[in-house]
N, CA, C and O atoms as a GROMACS GRO file, in nm:
protein
  396
    1MET      N    1   7.531  10.404   8.648
    1MET     CA    2   7.579  10.526   8.609
    1MET      C    3   7.700  10.469   8.518
    1MET      O    4   7.765  10.365   8.522
    2ALA      N    5   7.701  10.575   8.440
    2ALA     CA    6   7.788  10.567   8.334
    2ALA      C    7   7.906  10.633   8.365
    2ALA      O    8   7.894  10.729   8.441
    3GLU      N    9   8.060  10.596   8.312
    3GLU     CA   10   8.112  10.707   8.399
    3GLU      C   11   8.233  10.747   8.266
    3GLU      O   12   8.294  10.650   8.220
    4GLN      N   13   8.252  10.830   8.233
    4GLN     CA   14   8.377  10.880   8.097
    4GLN      C   15   8.491  10.913   8.140
    4GLN      O   16   8.524  10.995   8.225
    5MET      N   17   8.557  10.833   8.068
    5MET     CA   18   8.693  10.809   8.070
    5MET      C   19   8.832  10.879   8.000
    5MET      O   20   8.844  10.812   7.898
    6VAL      N   21   8.917  10.954   8.002
    6VAL     CA   22   8.994  10.939   7.858
    6VAL      C   23   9.188  10.872   7.883
    6VAL      O   24   9.280  10.903   7.959
    7ASN      N   25   9.171  10.783   7.787
    7ASN     CA   26   9.264  10.720   7.865
    7ASN      C   27   9.416  10.837   7.768
    7ASN      O   28   9.408  10.943   7.706
    8GLU      N   29   9.542  10.741   7.804
    8GLU     CA   30   9.682  10.803   7.742
    8GLU      C   31   9.666  10.918   7.591
    8GLU      O   32   9.720  11.018   7.543
    9TYR      N   33   9.567  10.833   7.565
    9TYR     CA   34   9.587  10.844   7.356
    9TYR      C   35   9.468  10.942   7.361
    9TYR      O   36   9.424  10.957   7.247
   10GLY      N   37   9.397  11.020   7.459
   10GLY     CA   38   9.294  11.118   7.400
   10GLY      C   39   9.204  11.069   7.404
   10GLY      O   40   9.122  11.152   7.443
   11ASN      N   41   9.140  10.943   7.382
   11ASN     CA   42   9.060  10.882   7.308
   11ASN      C   43   8.984  10.849   7.399
   11ASN      O   44   9.028  10.767   7.480
   12ASP      N   45   8.791  10.924   7.422
   12ASP     CA   46   8.687  10.958   7.508
   12ASP      C   47   8.634  10.716   7.483
   12ASP      O   48   8.647  10.647   7.382
   13GLU      N   49   8.580  10.672   7.628
   13GLU     CA   50   8.570  10.582   7.601
   13GLU      C   51   8.458  10.535   7.745
   13GLU      O   52   8.462  10.564   7.865
   14PHE      N   53   8.394  10.477   7.688
   14PHE     CA   54   8.234  10.498   7.763
   14PHE      C   55   8.255  10.318   7.796
   14PHE      O   56   8.248  10.218   7.725
   15ILE      N   57   8.292  10.348   7.991
   15ILE     CA   58   8.328  10.241   8.022
   15ILE      C   59   8.171  10.255   8.141
   15ILE      O   60   8.105  10.350   8.183
   16THR      N   61   8.166  10.148   8.154
   16THR     CA   62   8.037  10.166   8.279
   16THR      C   63   8.113  10.048   8.393
   16THR      O   64   8.196   9.963   8.360
   17GLY      N   65   8.059  10.070   8.531
   17GLY     CA   66   8.106   9.958   8.617
   17GLY      C   67   8.199   9.864   8.613
   17GLY      O   68   8.195   9.747   8.652
   18VAL      N   69   8.327   9.958   8.534
   18VAL     CA   70   8.482   9.912   8.504
   18VAL      C   71   8.575   9.972   8.568
   18VAL      O   72   8.569  10.094   8.553
   19TRP      N   73   8.670   9.933   8.642
   19TRP     CA   74   8.806  10.057   8.663
   19TRP      C   75   8.873   9.988   8.631
   19TRP      O   76   8.845   9.868   8.635
   20SER      N   77   9.009  10.041   8.578
   20SER     CA   78   9.161   9.987   8.532
   20SER      C   79   9.253  10.073   8.606
   20SER      O   80   9.268  10.184   8.658
   21GLU      N   81   9.319   9.935   8.574
   21GLU     CA   82   9.536   9.912   8.640
   21GLU      C   83   9.629   9.973   8.524
   21GLU      O   84   9.629   9.962   8.401
   22ARG      N   85   9.676  10.015   8.581
   22ARG     CA   86   9.825  10.058   8.463
   22ARG      C   87   9.900   9.905   8.527
   22ARG      O   88   9.897   9.874   8.646
   23ILE      N   89   9.951   9.841   8.444
   23ILE     CA   90  10.061   9.721   8.481
   23ILE      C   91  10.163   9.717   8.422
   23ILE      O   92  10.182   9.789   8.324
   24LEU      N   93  10.253   9.631   8.468
   24LEU     CA   94  10.370   9.649   8.364
   24LEU      C   95  10.415   9.449   8.374
   24LEU      O   96  10.448   9.383   8.472
   25VAL      N   97  10.396   9.408   8.234
   25VAL     CA   98  10.448   9.248   8.279
   25VAL      C   99  10.504   9.227   8.208
   25VAL      O  100  10.503   9.286   8.100
   26VAL      N  101  10.599   9.110   8.246
   26VAL     CA  102  10.691   9.080   8.178
   26VAL      C  103  10.700   8.917   8.134
   26VAL      O  104  10.674   8.824   8.211
   27THR      N  105  10.730   8.908   8.035
   27THR     CA  106  10.770   8.762   7.971
   27THR      C  107  10.848   8.700   7.933
   27THR      O  108  10.907   8.783   7.864
   28GLN      N  109  10.910   8.596   7.920
   28GLN     CA  110  11.037   8.552   7.884
   28GLN      C  111  11.080   8.627   7.804
   28GLN      O  112  11.187   8.669   7.850
   29ASP      N  113  11.046   8.700   7.641
   29ASP     CA  114  11.028   8.762   7.540
   29ASP      C  115  11.010   8.905   7.584
   29ASP      O  116  11.108   8.976   7.603
   30TYR      N  117  10.897   8.945   7.598
   30TYR     CA  118  10.864   9.071   7.623
   30TYR      C  119  10.826   9.165   7.746
   30TYR      O  120  10.777   9.111   7.845
   31GLU      N  121  10.847   9.301   7.745
   31GLU     CA  122  10.802   9.362   7.834
   31GLU      C  123  10.667   9.473   7.807
   31GLU      O  124  10.682   9.592   7.779
   32ILE      N  125  10.551   9.414   7.820
   32ILE     CA  126  10.471   9.532   7.845
   32ILE      C  127  10.366   9.620   7.950
   32ILE      O  128  10.330   9.581   8.061
   33LYS      N  129  10.349   9.678   7.920
   33LYS     CA  130  10.291   9.806   7.975
   33LYS      C  131  10.116   9.822   7.933
   33LYS      O  132  10.099   9.825   7.811
   34GLY      N  133  10.051   9.826   7.974
   34GLY     CA  134   9.965   9.871   7.984
   34GLY      C  135   9.820   9.864   8.024
   34GLY      O  136   9.859   9.818   8.132
   35TYR      N  137   9.696   9.867   8.038
   35TYR     CA  138   9.611   9.894   8.132
   35TYR      C  139   9.490   9.740   8.132
   35TYR      O  140   9.445   9.685   8.031
   36VAL      N  141   9.461   9.700   8.282
   36VAL     CA  142   9.389   9.609   8.269
   36VAL      C  143   9.220   9.647   8.343
   36VAL      O  144   9.198   9.745   8.415
   37PHE      N  145   9.123   9.548   8.303
   37PHE     CA  146   9.046   9.654   8.312
   37PHE      C  147   8.903   9.534   8.404
   37PHE      O  148   8.844   9.438   8.354
   38MET      N  149   8.885   9.596   8.560
   38MET     CA  150   8.820   9.487   8.623
   38MET      C  151   8.636   9.561   8.652
   38MET      O  152   8.605   9.677   8.623
   39PRO      N  153   8.551   9.466   8.709
   39PRO     CA  154   8.412   9.537   8.732
   39PRO      C  155   8.456   9.599   8.840
   39PRO      O  156   8.572   9.604   8.880
   40ARG      N  157   8.342   9.655   8.896
   40ARG     CA  158   8.389   9.767   9.022
   40ARG      C  159   8.311   9.660   9.106
   40ARG      O  160   8.194   9.689   9.132
   41THR      N  161   8.354   9.556   9.145
   41THR     CA  162   8.294   9.458   9.218
   41THR      C  163   8.434   9.398   9.346
   41THR      O  164   8.542   9.350   9.310
   42GLY      N  165   8.396   9.417   9.474
   42GLY     CA  166   8.538   9.269   9.559
   42GLY      C  167   8.617   9.434   9.579
   42GLY      O  168   8.592   9.549   9.544
   43LYS      N  169   8.683   9.390   9.628
   43LYS     CA  170   8.825   9.497   9.662
   43LYS      C  171   8.903   9.515   9.618
   43LYS      O  172   8.996   9.435   9.608
   44LYS      N  173   8.900   9.659   9.562
   44LYS     CA  174   8.982   9.677   9.468
   44LYS      C  175   9.139   9.678   9.458
   44LYS      O  176   9.188   9.695   9.346
   45ASN      N  177   9.206   9.664   9.543
   45ASN     CA  178   9.328   9.639   9.574
   45ASN      C  179   9.378   9.508   9.514
   45ASN      O  180   9.497   9.482   9.500
   46ARG      N  181   9.240   9.399   9.466
   46ARG     CA  182   9.310   9.309   9.469
   46ARG      C  183   9.278   9.234   9.341
   46ARG      O  184   9.245   9.116   9.324
   47VAL      N  185   9.296   9.337   9.252
   47VAL     CA  186   9.254   9.300   9.141
   47VAL      C  187   9.369   9.208   9.032
   47VAL      O  188   9.324   9.128   8.950
   48LEU      N  189   9.464   9.223   9.040
   48LEU     CA  190   9.574   9.180   9.011
   48LEU      C  191   9.605   9.021   9.062
   48LEU      O  192   9.637   8.938   8.977
   49SER      N  193   9.595   8.985   9.194
   49SER     CA  194   9.540   8.828   9.219
   49SER      C  195   9.438   8.753   9.168
   49SER      O  196   9.425   8.632   9.151
   50ASP      N  197   9.353   8.864   9.143
   50ASP     CA  198   9.225   8.815   9.115
   50ASP      C  199   9.251   8.789   8.965
   50ASP      O  200   9.232   8.670   8.937
   51ILE      N  201   9.279   8.847   8.884
   51ILE     CA  202   9.332   8.855   8.724
   51ILE      C  203   9.407   8.695   8.682
   51ILE      O  204   9.370   8.613   8.598
   52LEU      N  205   9.522   8.693   8.776
   52LEU     CA  206   9.597   8.557   8.888
   52LEU      C  207   9.548   8.406   8.861
   52LEU      O  208   9.568   8.321   8.774
   53ASN      N  209   9.466   8.417   8.995
   53ASN     CA  210   9.396   8.322   9.058
   53ASN      C  211   9.271   8.328   8.990
   53ASN      O  212   9.177   8.266   9.040
   54GLY      N  213   9.255   8.397   8.875
   54GLY     CA  214   9.088   8.364   8.836
   54GLY      C  215   9.134   8.249   8.749
   54GLY      O  216   9.247   8.209   8.724
   55LEU      N  217   8.954   8.183   8.691
   55LEU     CA  218   8.899   8.035   8.610
   55LEU      C  219   8.993   8.116   8.427
   55LEU      O  220   9.034   8.059   8.325
   56LYS      N  221   8.990   8.216   8.455
   56LYS     CA  222   9.051   8.236   8.274
   56LYS      C  223   9.193   8.217   8.260
   56LYS      O  224   9.278   8.238   8.347
   57ARG      N  225   9.211   8.177   8.147
   57ARG     CA  226   9.435   8.155   8.121
   57ARG      C  227   9.452   8.263   8.091
   57ARG      O  228   9.561   8.313   8.116
   58PHE      N  229   9.332   8.353   8.018
   58PHE     CA  230   9.440   8.481   7.924
   58PHE      C  231   9.394   8.614   7.987
   58PHE      O  232   9.277   8.617   8.024
   59VAL      N  233   9.475   8.729   8.004
   59VAL     CA  234   9.391   8.820   8.065
   59VAL      C  235   9.451   8.959   7.936
   59VAL      O  236   9.554   8.988   7.877
   60ALA      N  237   9.307   9.010   7.948
   60ALA     CA  238   9.332   9.132   7.798
   60ALA      C  239   9.394   9.208   7.873
   60ALA      O  240   9.381   9.209   7.996
   61ILE      N  241   9.476   9.289   7.799
   61ILE     CA  242   9.545   9.412   7.821
   61ILE      C  243   9.531   9.510   7.716
   61ILE      O  244   9.600   9.504   7.614
   62LYS      N  245   9.441   9.605   7.735
   62LYS     CA  246   9.485   9.761   7.614
   62LYS      C  247   9.539   9.884   7.663
   62LYS      O  248   9.555   9.957   7.761
   63ASP      N  249   9.556   9.869   7.564
   63ASP     CA  250   9.662  10.072   7.507
   63ASP      C  251   9.861   9.992   7.555
   63ASP      O  252   9.941  10.039   7.636
   64CYS      N  253   9.874   9.893   7.486
   64CYS     CA  254  10.002   9.806   7.522
   64CYS      C  255  10.121   9.920   7.438
   64CYS      O  256  10.126  10.012   7.356
   65GLU      N  257  10.183   9.856   7.506
   65GLU     CA  258  10.337   9.977   7.526
   65GLU      C  259  10.437   9.845   7.451
   65GLU      O  260  10.543   9.896   7.488
   66VAL      N  261  10.474   9.742   7.391
   66VAL     CA  262  10.515   9.567   7.396
   66VAL      C  263  10.656   9.591   7.348
   66VAL      O  264  10.672   9.552   7.232
   67THR      N  265  10.760   9.643   7.402
   67THR     CA  266  10.893   9.642   7.427
   67THR      C  267  10.985   9.467   7.416
   67THR      O  268  10.964   9.391   7.510
   68HIS      N  269  11.069   9.425   7.315
   68HIS     CA  270  11.129   9.346   7.304
   68HIS      C  271  11.231   9.265   7.447
   68HIS      O  272  11.267   9.359   7.518
   69ARG      N  273  11.258   9.197   7.478
   69ARG     CA  274  11.368   9.179   7.613
   69ARG      C  275  11.457   9.099   7.546
   69ARG      O  276  11.570   9.102   7.596
   70LEU      N  277  11.440   9.001   7.415
   70LEU     CA  278  11.627   8.999   7.398
   70LEU      C  279  11.688   9.086   7.268
   70LEU      O  280  11.794   9.061   7.211
   71ILE      N  281  11.595   9.191   7.236
   71ILE     CA  282  11.676   9.242   7.130
   71ILE      C  283  11.647   9.399   7.162
   71ILE      O  284  11.580   9.467   7.085
   72PRO      N  285  11.694   9.444   7.268
   72PRO     CA  286  11.637   9.605   7.277
   72PRO      C  287  11.623   9.705   7.194
   72PRO      O  288  11.552   9.806   7.195
   73ASN      N  289  11.687   9.671   7.134
   73ASN     CA  290  11.697   9.813   7.007
   73ASN      C  291  11.560   9.745   6.882
   73ASN      O  292  11.508   9.802   6.785
   74ARG      N  293  11.545   9.649   6.921
   74ARG     CA  294  11.420   9.684   6.853
   74ARG      C  295  11.283   9.768   6.843
   74ARG      O  296  11.251   9.763   6.961
   75ARG      N  297  11.203   9.825   6.794
   75ARG     CA  298  11.116   9.872   6.740
   75ARG      C  299  10.998   9.865   6.885
   75ARG      O  300  10.930   9.763   6.882
   76THR      N  301  10.975   9.944   6.986
   76THR     CA  302  10.823   9.924   7.047
   76THR      C  303  10.746   9.912   6.965
   76THR      O  304  10.747   9.982   6.863
   77GLU      N  305  10.668   9.828   6.989
   77GLU     CA  306  10.519   9.807   6.938
   77GLU      C  307  10.412   9.873   7.019
   77GLU      O  308  10.431   9.860   7.140
   78TYR      N  309  10.292   9.948   6.979
   78TYR     CA  310  10.197   9.995   7.049
   78TYR      C  311  10.065   9.941   6.970
   78TYR      O  312  10.041   9.953   6.850
   79HIS      N  313   9.974   9.871   7.084
   79HIS     CA  314   9.866   9.783   7.006
   79HIS      C  315   9.774   9.822   7.105
   79HIS      O  316   9.801   9.841   7.224
   80SER      N  317   9.613   9.839   7.028
   80SER     CA  318   9.521   9.871   7.123
   80SER      C  319   9.427   9.810   7.214
   80SER      O  320   9.330   9.850   7.279
   81PHE      N  321   9.525   9.625   7.185
   81PHE     CA  322   9.417   9.555   7.267
   81PHE      C  323   9.543   9.413   7.236
   81PHE      O  324   9.578   9.386   7.121
   82ILE      N  325   9.596   9.338   7.358
   82ILE     CA  326   9.593   9.213   7.328
   82ILE      C  327   9.558   9.108   7.359
   82ILE      O  328   9.456   9.088   7.294
   83GLN      N  329   9.590   8.979   7.452
   83GLN     CA  330   9.546   8.851   7.533
   83GLN      C  331   9.648   8.833   7.497
   83GLN      O  332   9.711   8.832   7.391
   84LEU      N  333   9.677   8.800   7.708
   84LEU     CA  334   9.790   8.740   7.646
   84LEU      C  335   9.745   8.593   7.775
   84LEU      O  336   9.670   8.613   7.870
   85ASN      N  337   9.802   8.475   7.751
   85ASN     CA  338   9.826   8.412   7.809
   85ASN      C  339   9.900   8.368   7.931
   85ASN      O  340  10.021   8.347   7.917
   86LEU      N  341   9.835   8.347   8.079
   86LEU     CA  342   9.880   8.394   8.221
   86LEU      C  343  10.000   8.317   8.247
   86LEU      O  344  10.098   8.354   8.311
   87ASN      N  345   9.974   8.161   8.167
   87ASN     CA  346  10.134   8.012   8.201
   87ASN      C  347  10.264   8.151   8.109
   87ASN      O  348  10.373   8.129   8.161
   88SER      N  349  10.273   8.214   8.052
   88SER     CA  350  10.394   8.310   7.974
   88SER      C  351  10.428   8.402   8.070
   88SER      O  352  10.540   8.447   8.047
   89ILE      N  353  10.371   8.454   8.181
   89ILE     CA  354  10.383   8.532   8.306
   89ILE      C  355  10.474   8.544   8.375
   89ILE      O  356  10.463   8.463   8.467
   90ILE      N  357  10.572   8.608   8.385
   90ILE     CA  358  10.712   8.570   8.489
   90ILE      C  359  10.669   8.664   8.617
   90ILE      O  360  10.650   8.609   8.725
   91LEU      N  361  10.656   8.796   8.607
   91LEU     CA  362  10.605   8.901   8.678
   91LEU      C  363  10.513   8.982   8.596
   91LEU      O  364  10.503   9.001   8.474
   92LEU      N  365  10.444   9.026   8.710
   92LEU     CA  366  10.288   9.110   8.685
   92LEU      C  367  10.266   9.193   8.814
   92LEU      O  368  10.266   9.146   8.928
   93ARG      N  369  10.243   9.357   8.771
   93ARG     CA  370  10.244   9.455   8.865
   93ARG      C  371  10.275   9.565   8.848
   93ARG      O  372  10.377   9.613   8.799
   94PRO      N  373  10.125   9.638   8.918
   94PRO     CA  374  10.096   9.776   8.916
   94PRO      C  375  10.240   9.840   8.840
   94PRO      O  376  10.350   9.785   8.836
   95THR      N  377  10.204   9.971   8.782
   95THR     CA  378  10.300  10.097   8.731
   95THR      C  379  10.229  10.248   8.780
   95THR      O  380  10.119  10.289   8.817
   96LEU      N  381  10.335  10.290   8.760
   96LEU     CA  382  10.302  10.412   8.737
   96LEU      C  383  10.258  10.494   8.619
   96LEU      O  384  10.320  10.466   8.516
   97GLU      N  385  10.178  10.575   8.611
   97GLU     CA  386  10.202  10.641   8.472
   97GLU      C  387  10.305  10.638   8.379
   97GLU      O  388  10.327  10.582   8.272
   98ASP      N  389  10.369  10.726   8.464
   98ASP     CA  390  10.510  10.829   8.385
   98ASP      C  391  10.606  10.709   8.400
   98ASP      O  392  10.706  10.746   8.338
   99GLU      N  393  10.633  10.569   8.456
   99GLU     CA  394  10.730  10.418   8.438
   99GLU      C  395  10.722  10.371   8.290
   99GLU      O  396  10.781  10.270   8.253
   0.00000   0.00000   0.00000
């Protein structure tokens, strides 16, 4: 059964058998806030450990807000999609919508 979702930017998306988690990722150079998507299988509370311990070496992040850590006054970037190499991650955690 398909599920209609509306993301924070008001875009309607059709997503089937998938749920999302809002995350904060910290790398050496960036802080990235966005959404990761996982299939509706397994335990929902294991999504982040499944991503980090899986066979894939990249994580897909949607609706991203990218802040440069080393140059804080640099303009925040917004991207609809990025792929991040897992080796560059220092910290990955769930976050709240308004955080």
